[in-house]
N, C-alpha and C positions, 0 to 999 in steps of 0.2 A: 903270427896273423896278428894285425895288428890293431890297434884301442876300438876302431869305427867299424869290423868286422865282429870285434869279440860283444861289440854292443847291440851288434842287429844278432845275435844269435839266441842274445843273454834274452832280448826280448821276444825273440821267435820262440826260447819255447816258455818261456811263462805265459805265452796269454791268453792262456786257455786257461790259467788260472789267474790272473788280474788284473786290473787294471791300467791300462799303459802307460799312467801317472804314478801310478805302485810302483812297477817296474824301473823306471827310469831314477825313481828311489831309491833302490834294493843297488843299479846299477855304482850310480852317484856314491851312493852310502861305501861298497863295497874295492870302488874303485880311491877313495881315499883313505881305508885301510889298506887294500893289500898294494895300492902302486903308489900311494901318497900325493894323485893326482883330486886336483879338484878339477868337479864342471865345467867350469873356464879352459881350465888346463886340456882337458880331452878334447871339447869342440873347435879347439884355436890351433890343437895339435893333434887331429886323426888319423897321422899314419906313424905315430908310438908304435911300436913291436913292445908285444909282449911274449915273455918266458915263460918256459916252458913250466917255470918252477909256478909263475903268477897264474896259466892255464890252467892245473888241476885248479890250483886257487878256488878259482870260480868255477870249474866244476861241476865240483866239491860244494861250493854254500846254491850254487841248480836244483842239485839235487832235496838239498835243504829245505830250497824254500816251495818245492812242489809239493815234500808233503809237509809246507804250511809250518814248518818250527819259524819263528820272530825273526825276526836278522838281527834283533841286538842279543841274542845267544851265539850269532851265525858268527857277529866280529868280537861279541865276547864282553859290548860294552853300551852303557846306554850316558846317554847328556842328565843332568836332575840338577834344576835351580842354577843352571851355567856349571857345572861342575861334570866331571869325569864319571863315571856310576860304572862297574863292572858287576857282570850279574851272569847266572848262567841256570840253572834248573831247578837250583836249589833258591833260587829266590826270586819274588817276585819281579815283571819290568815296571820301571815306577811309569807310575800318568800323569797325564798336565793337572788331574785334580786334587792332586797328592802336593804338585806344586803351591797350586793352589793354597790349601793348610800350611801349608811350612811359611806363606806371605801376611797370609793371618796370623799365625804365634808372633812372627816377627815383629807383625804391625802395633801385636797388643804388648809387646815387650819393649819398644819405643817409644811407645806413648805411654808408658809408666811414668809415673813417677820417682819410679825410686830403680828404674833404670841401669843407672850407675853401678846397684850393686851387684854382689856374683848370684846371679840367677842355678838353682839345683833344675833342674829338669832332665824327664826320663821319657822314652820311647819307648812302647810297650809292642814289642814283634817286630822286630828292627827289620828282619830279614837284609837289602845288600844295603842297610846303616843310613841309606839318604835320607832320610829327614834328619836323625839325629846329627848326623857331618853338614849340613844345609843347616841347619839351627849352632852348630859347634862353629863353624866359618863365620858368620855374621854378627852373633853376642859374641865378639872378644873373649867376655870375662867368664862367661857362664861354665856350668859344669853341669856335663852334658853324659847321661849313661843312658842308657840299648840295652834292652833284653828281647831273646829266640831260644826259641824251644828247640831249634833245630841249629847241631855247631858247624854242619854243612854253613849256611847263610851263616853263621856268623864268621867262620875265615873268610867270605868273599869281604863282609862288612869291616872288618877290624880290618882287611889288604886297602881298603877303598878310605877310612881312617886315611893309614898309613901315607897313600898318593898323593894325597888331598889335602893333606899335614891340620892335618881337625884332630884335635884332643877329646875322648867321644871312650869312658871305659863300658865294655862290651863282660853280661855276664849271659851263661845260658840259664832258662827259667826258663818250665813249666808252669805259665800264666795262670793257666787254670790250675794246681795243685797249690799255686805259692798264696801262704796264710799270712805274710807276710812280705816288706820289702828291706832293703837294705838299710834304707834312711829314706828323710821326707823330704817333702821335693814342691818350687812351688809352682813347676806345671808340671800333666800329666800329656802328652801324646799318644795316641793308639788310629794304627793305619788297618784297624784288626778284622777275621776271618768275615765276611758279611752275605759272600752271596749263597743262595740259599739252591739245592738243591731244584724245586721247579725249575730255578730261575738259568739253567744250565744249557737250556735249546735258544735261550735268547746270546747266547756267549761264539763267541768265531772261532775256528777250528782250533787256530792254532794256540789261544788259549786253554783250548779243555784240553790241548794234544802235548800241550810242553809245556804249562807254566802249571806249582806245585799248587795241587787241591788242599794242603793244610795251611796255606796260606789265602786260600779262597771260599770257600768252602764253606756252610755250615746247612745243620735239621731243618727241616723245614720245623718241627715240632719246637723250637728255640733259636731263632733264629737270633738273640740281640743275648746268645750265652758268653762272649767274649764282652761286648757291654757288660755287664751286671756286674761279669767277676772281676772287672777293670778297673769298672766304679768301687765297687767295696775293699779294694785295696788304691785306691782311690781318699774316701772318706774316710781308710787309718792315715796313707801317709801324706797326704798335701796340707803343704802346712795354714796356716787360718789364709783365709783371701788368696787362693792357691788354685789355682784353674788346670781344667779339666778342660782336652781337645779328640774330639773324636773325628777322622772320614766316616761318613756312614753310608747304608744302602737307600740311597732315592725312594722307596715304597713304605721305610719306617720309622722316617723320621716323627712321628708323630709319637708311636709305640715307643720312638726312644726316647725323646722328653718324657713322657708320662713316667718310661722308669727311672731316670737323673729325680727328677721330682723326689718320687719316692724312695730313693736313695737321701735325699737332706739336699741336696743342690738344686742353688739358687740362680738368677738371674740369666736361662738356658736361654741360647739364643740359636736356631738353624739357620744356615746364611747354603746360600744357591753357588753354582761353579758356573764358569760362562756359559753354560748351555740350558740353564733354566732348570736345573736339579737340586730339589736337595742331597745337599755333599757332607757338609760339615754343621757341626754343632759344637759352641763353644756353652762352660759354664762356670758357675764359680761356687767353693764353698762355702 
């Protein structure tokens, strides 16, 4: 079977499940991953023969896509802030809005008058390690640490740090049970679980079925649980003038700002993402 025939078969198999544009994107991603062929190479060389072993890879991917498994889990990686990041079902798939959070952190550091000094930075709930690794790569002299409750996620995070030559210290920690942190920090960042159970009906099937519940959802009765716990730890372990950054639930920005104020934080700033949703908050100790 040549690549053009495979592409047609691929589109037909998924036509009832996804829009054509998304199917084409899936095919291009898989062709790059499995065949090392770009979209342009496929278009200009439609007669390229696909081996039996590669056809089996595409057939397996089709089965998984028909179950709405995310393409990132199928190929085992994604890109975050220009870096390759390995992912699996123990880690969330990094979102563009989290890249915006990283940009905000980096901008704040670059604008700081003491940017040249060694910054101590902590990423709470690191998952794939994408936040910590991106910060470590762009702030060369930073001392970056990251914690997570999942040892399986930490395995992926450590591997991602290795393939990206990023110096990050990882530690297994249940932040909900932690009374203290190992040191004090200039900056603490977190993208904690913040999707309320009542919001599950708004989630796409690929998220509901495949991404880790523990990294996504919180009880309706206490949706700010992680923010409250992390802010208490940050109050203890941020250096004077230290900054706390969160990715947030767009519906709870006012409640979170009030919580942070009650914990003694100041200069609380809520920032919208590119879609105009309240998605990030920054505050100072």
